[in-house]
Each structure stands twice: as C-alpha cells, then as structure tokens.
Legacy VTK file of the C-alpha trace (Angstrom):
# vtk DataFile Version 3.0
C-alpha trace
ASCII
DATASET POLYDATA
POINTS 306 float
-3.607 -8.601 -11.308
-3.393 -8.930 -7.503
-4.323 -6.069 -5.189
-0.743 -5.467 -4.031
0.512 -5.363 -7.623
-2.215 -2.856 -8.536
-1.244 -0.588 -5.653
2.438 -0.987 -6.434
1.913 -0.028 -10.087
-0.282 2.886 -9.018
2.490 4.244 -6.798
5.236 3.857 -9.389
5.622 7.608 -10.083
5.830 8.440 -6.386
8.222 5.565 -5.725
10.511 6.441 -8.649
10.573 10.136 -7.803
10.495 10.509 -4.027
11.539 7.121 -2.642
14.119 6.657 -5.386
15.795 9.918 -4.371
15.789 8.845 -0.724
17.419 5.551 -1.670
20.118 7.331 -3.661
20.697 9.796 -0.829
21.110 7.031 1.775
23.738 5.308 -0.411
25.842 8.471 -0.311
26.184 8.258 3.495
28.574 6.010 5.370
27.099 6.726 8.803
23.780 7.780 10.347
24.086 11.388 11.488
22.140 14.645 11.708
23.071 15.605 8.156
21.433 12.413 6.872
18.190 13.267 8.662
18.269 16.849 7.375
18.480 15.576 3.800
15.793 12.960 4.478
13.439 15.624 5.818
14.073 17.834 2.791
13.275 15.002 0.368
10.091 14.128 2.264
8.907 17.750 2.086
9.602 17.760 -1.656
7.443 14.624 -1.871
4.393 16.568 -0.615
4.477 15.017 2.840
4.383 18.473 4.440
6.906 20.075 6.800
5.453 19.026 10.178
4.810 15.451 9.003
8.319 15.175 7.518
9.770 16.303 10.848
7.699 13.770 12.764
8.709 10.952 10.413
12.390 11.775 10.951
11.955 11.908 14.742
10.241 8.523 14.736
12.977 7.012 12.555
15.605 8.370 14.977
13.827 6.599 17.840
13.839 3.336 15.876
17.542 3.767 15.098
18.263 4.029 18.832
15.947 1.149 19.743
17.431 -1.228 17.152
21.038 -0.049 17.436
21.142 0.440 13.659
24.367 1.941 12.323
24.001 1.207 8.582
22.377 4.060 6.569
21.066 1.382 4.192
18.744 0.174 6.965
17.013 3.552 7.240
14.665 2.817 4.333
13.225 -0.235 6.090
12.713 1.781 9.287
11.100 4.517 7.198
8.646 1.988 5.741
7.700 0.864 9.264
7.157 4.449 10.444
5.009 5.351 7.408
2.860 2.271 7.963
2.403 3.073 11.672
1.469 6.700 10.974
-1.154 5.761 8.399
-2.923 3.192 10.566
-6.265 3.881 12.212
-9.740 4.720 10.957
-9.357 3.336 7.433
-12.172 0.785 7.824
-15.629 1.744 6.536
-18.355 1.776 9.173
-21.416 0.577 7.236
-23.117 -2.011 9.408
-26.722 -0.811 9.511
-29.331 -1.512 6.824
-29.443 0.843 5.131
-26.171 2.680 5.671
-25.398 5.961 3.931
-22.295 7.115 2.069
-22.365 10.838 1.316
-19.751 11.694 -1.319
-18.489 15.275 -1.554
-15.701 17.100 -3.369
-15.020 19.848 -5.887
-15.723 19.296 -9.578
-13.095 17.494 -11.606
-11.679 15.220 -8.901
-13.396 12.076 -10.222
-16.278 12.093 -7.738
-18.985 10.477 -9.895
-16.572 7.892 -11.285
-15.511 7.074 -7.735
-19.151 6.515 -6.757
-19.607 4.129 -9.689
-16.522 2.145 -8.733
-17.564 2.094 -5.069
-21.046 0.859 -6.021
-19.521 -1.905 -8.116
-17.282 -2.967 -5.218
-20.163 -3.047 -2.717
-22.327 -4.999 -5.153
-19.555 -7.559 -5.664
-19.514 -7.949 -1.878
-23.176 -8.976 -2.048
-24.697 -5.650 -0.994
-27.780 -4.103 -2.584
-26.759 -0.570 -3.543
-28.928 2.447 -4.318
-27.442 5.564 -5.920
-28.852 9.037 -5.229
-28.163 11.646 -7.939
-28.126 14.631 -5.577
-25.712 16.660 -7.711
-28.643 18.343 -9.435
-26.698 21.490 -10.263
-24.959 19.857 -13.225
-27.059 17.875 -15.731
-24.010 15.926 -16.865
-23.537 14.608 -13.316
-26.995 12.986 -13.327
-26.389 11.438 -16.762
-22.931 10.250 -15.742
-24.272 8.603 -12.582
-27.013 6.926 -14.622
-24.333 5.324 -16.813
-22.449 4.080 -13.729
-25.676 2.732 -12.232
-26.252 0.660 -15.382
-22.621 -0.429 -15.541
-22.559 -1.572 -11.913
-26.082 -3.033 -11.915
-27.432 -0.689 -9.216
-30.712 1.218 -8.879
-30.632 5.000 -9.103
-32.939 7.689 -7.719
-32.872 10.961 -9.632
-34.883 14.079 -10.398
-34.549 16.819 -12.990
-31.629 19.217 -13.191
-32.067 22.021 -10.661
-34.151 19.948 -8.245
-33.600 20.194 -4.490
-30.693 17.821 -3.678
-32.131 17.099 -0.213
-35.388 16.001 -1.868
-33.456 13.495 -3.980
-31.798 12.111 -0.840
-35.211 11.910 0.879
-36.600 9.921 -2.081
-33.529 7.660 -2.052
-33.990 6.901 1.664
-37.671 6.062 1.097
-36.764 3.811 -1.835
-33.960 2.132 0.125
-36.361 1.276 2.942
-38.958 -0.082 0.510
-36.471 -2.112 -1.555
-34.341 -3.402 1.296
-31.161 -1.716 0.106
-28.000 -2.164 2.163
-26.203 1.025 1.144
-27.258 4.413 -0.231
-24.479 6.288 -2.021
-25.357 9.951 -2.559
-23.570 12.141 -5.082
-23.530 15.821 -4.108
-22.783 19.110 -5.838
-19.136 19.870 -6.487
-19.014 23.636 -6.572
-16.161 25.481 -4.895
-15.636 24.546 -1.280
-15.702 28.131 -0.022
-19.235 28.818 -1.262
-21.701 29.151 1.605
-24.597 27.916 -0.551
-22.940 24.556 -1.101
-22.256 24.094 2.607
-25.857 25.014 3.458
-26.988 22.443 0.910
-24.840 19.739 2.481
-26.109 20.659 5.940
-29.705 20.272 4.706
-28.918 16.833 3.234
-27.362 15.790 6.539
-30.453 16.931 8.446
-32.686 14.813 6.163
-30.489 11.746 6.720
-30.386 12.267 10.492
-34.161 12.706 10.629
-35.145 9.800 8.353
-32.381 7.376 9.378
-31.396 8.475 12.906
-29.619 5.229 13.771
-27.966 4.586 10.412
-24.212 4.344 9.968
-23.020 7.230 7.808
-19.731 7.876 6.057
-19.021 11.333 4.634
-16.241 10.795 2.112
-14.303 13.628 0.505
-12.920 12.774 -2.941
-9.550 14.381 -3.667
-7.340 14.419 -6.752
-3.862 13.295 -5.638
-2.223 15.255 -8.463
-3.105 18.549 -6.725
-0.633 17.835 -3.907
-0.732 20.315 -1.033
-3.880 21.940 -2.455
-5.667 18.740 -1.457
-4.752 19.419 2.184
-6.380 22.851 1.898
-9.569 21.247 0.550
-9.666 18.821 3.481
-9.366 21.725 5.925
-12.291 23.587 4.330
-14.604 20.595 4.062
-13.707 19.236 7.480
-14.664 22.534 9.093
-17.997 22.634 7.296
-19.226 19.047 7.036
-17.457 16.742 9.490
-15.963 14.341 6.955
-15.208 10.793 8.111
-12.679 9.885 5.454
-10.901 10.544 2.174
-10.991 8.902 -1.233
-7.748 9.777 -3.005
-8.012 9.425 -6.795
-5.447 9.488 -9.612
-2.553 8.245 -7.460
-1.225 6.425 -10.521
-0.875 9.743 -12.366
1.249 11.597 -9.842
4.524 11.564 -7.918
2.666 13.209 -5.000
1.596 10.042 -3.169
3.139 11.498 -0.020
-0.005 13.613 0.319
-1.619 10.581 2.005
0.686 11.114 4.986
0.072 14.851 5.131
-3.702 14.359 5.257
-3.674 11.610 7.870
-1.028 13.086 10.144
-1.717 16.821 9.937
-5.517 16.738 9.770
-6.297 13.397 11.429
-8.584 12.318 8.588
-8.133 8.698 7.481
-7.886 7.615 3.856
-10.599 5.025 3.126
-10.026 4.335 -0.588
-7.345 5.031 -3.177
-7.769 5.132 -6.937
-4.863 3.578 -8.800
-6.169 3.352 -12.374
-9.038 3.803 -14.813
-10.657 0.359 -14.591
-13.840 -0.266 -12.602
-11.939 -2.372 -10.048
-9.074 0.113 -9.630
-10.618 1.713 -6.542
-8.991 -0.101 -3.630
-9.751 -0.025 0.115
-6.827 1.711 1.770
-4.490 -0.652 3.583
-1.690 1.265 5.404
0.674 -1.726 5.495
0.177 -2.613 1.811
0.496 1.045 0.822
3.759 1.469 2.700
5.161 -1.823 1.394
4.259 -0.872 -2.189
5.766 2.580 -1.763
9.181 1.180 -0.816
9.228 -1.973 -2.960
11.641 -1.666 -5.893
11.822 -5.410 -6.545
11.374 -6.558 -10.170
11.891 -3.030 -11.471
14.566 -1.883 -13.826
LINES 1 307
306 0 1 2 3 4 5 6 7 8 9 10 11 12 13 14 15 16 17 18 19 20 21 22 23 24 25 26 27 28 29 30 31 32 33 34 35 36 37 38 39 40 41 42 43 44 45 46 47 48 49 50 51 52 53 54 55 56 57 58 59 60 61 62 63 64 65 66 67 68 69 70 71 72 73 74 75 76 77 78 79 80 81 82 83 84 85 86 87 88 89 90 91 92 93 94 95 96 97 98 99 100 101 102 103 104 105 106 107 108 109 110 111 112 113 114 115 116 117 118 119 120 121 122 123 124 125 126 127 128 129 130 131 132 133 134 135 136 137 138 139 140 141 142 143 144 145 146 147 148 149 150 151 152 153 154 155 156 157 158 159 160 161 162 163 164 165 166 167 168 169 170 171 172 173 174 175 176 177 178 179 180 181 182 183 184 185 186 187 188 189 190 191 192 193 194 195 196 197 198 199 200 201 202 203 204 205 206 207 208 209 210 211 212 213 214 215 216 217 218 219 220 221 222 223 224 225 226 227 228 229 230 231 232 233 234 235 236 237 238 239 240 241 242 243 244 245 246 247 248 249 250 251 252 253 254 255 256 257 258 259 260 261 262 263 264 265 266 267 268 269 270 271 272 273 274 275 276 277 278 279 280 281 282 283 284 285 286 287 288 289 290 291 292 293 294 295 296 297 298 299 300 301 302 303 304 305
C-alpha cells in the first residue's frame, strides 16, 4: 500500500466524521456569508481543532475567498484544504545529521511510546542507519522487555540495565556504545509516569545534561508521543512537557482509531510544536513521517469511497 493510501485510510474516521459534516453543511448553503463561516467554525471546534485555531482557519479561508473571488460555497472545501496545509507546514523535518544523533522519546504511559520507538528504529534502519536503542525507562520492567523485543524485531542493538537502575546511567552507557560501534542514531526510551510529577522532570533534566556533556555537538530531537484518541487532553500534555523539557516535536499515534485528527492543527497552531510522525496502524511500517500537504489532501479526499 502506498504512503498516501496509508495516511488516507488512517484518517478515515476523522474524514467521515468532521470533514463529512463540513461537506454536508456547505451543500446546504447557496451563498458564502457570515452564517456559513459560523457553522464552519462550530464544526471545526467539534473536530478537536480548538477554538482559537478554528477561528484562525475561518479568517484565512475568508481571505482566500476575497483573493480568488469565489462565490460558490462548494469551493470552500478546497480553500479549507489549502489553509490546513499551510498552517501545518514548518518544522516537520527531523534534524539528525550528526553521528551519532540522539532521539529522546518521552510521553505518559499507554500512548504507544515503546512501540513507536520500535517502528522508528525499523524506519531508520531501512534508511541505512545504524541504530542503538537505550532502555532508559527503568521504572517499569515490562518497558525494558518490550524494547528488547522491538530491538530484535528491527535488527537493532540495545543497551539496558536492571529494573530500577538510574536512567541517566543507561543513556551514558548507550552514548559510549554508540561511539564505539559507530552508530548513527541513539533512540532513548524514558519513563512514562504522570507529566506533573517533579521526579520525572528531574530525571529527564539529568538525562539531558548527560547528553549535552557527552555529545555537546550532537543533533538532538526530543519527541513527545501522544495518543490522538485523547483529543484536547493531548494539548494539555504538550503544554506540560513543553514547559519542562523543551520538546522539538510530536509523534501522534492511533490516528486510525479516532475521529479527532483535528488535534494535529491544535497542537501545531496553538503551541507551535510541529508533528514529526503520525501512527496510522498497527504494522511496523505504519509510522509515517508527517507531510502537511499529504495529510491535508488525505483529510479532504473522499474519492473512491462509498
């Protein structure tokens, strides 16, 4: 299955629910007026886009209506697709050019963090990179075992210690091993306890200090894994983690299981944090680099659907 088709299938629930309602609403109008935009804004808010982002989308569409001289309400959907694409652009590329580079993966338990790391490792390896996994979520024994399975499945080395070990020590060992083995990328799993716990944030700060000391010139991505099905709660998680750890991007999982795909817009527009990857299925290759244009096109594409 092609990448676009994967993304399109993954967004089916969002498209059928939110975009489908917008399409039906636009058909009920014979002219473009303020009432149309009020209903559009309401539907966007219901689609977990968020109030301020929904308002901005509508304002941008109004500008495009004036610029193009559009009078047909049926044309609004195409303009909406263009606006969504424009708003999502910027910062989605991974910055991993040094050898080694570091990807620090954070997020609360249950969002699919370890699975995401396994899929990411598999993708990097398929790109020809030598990947080393660091099992720095030492709080939960199952996390170490789970990462071991993904290391074997993706053909990557793993550095681990016993449950309860110092996570920063695991990261230190992983950096030493990466230097010795000529690894291109270190992907570090971290503890997933509640984001408002000071201990967890102190732990992450310690890991960051180790990385900065041992690899001062290395490219580093700090990726927050979020479960798309949580909707606006995901925005709250971004706010907490952004304040504490300086995240560089988002991995949004389980998009195929929710009608809340609009959360991508809320995160990018309200919090200025780019989405780097989206998860659109259970298979090992279902973690896709985020492409704003493909995402927007898939969101509004009803072709070949009943």
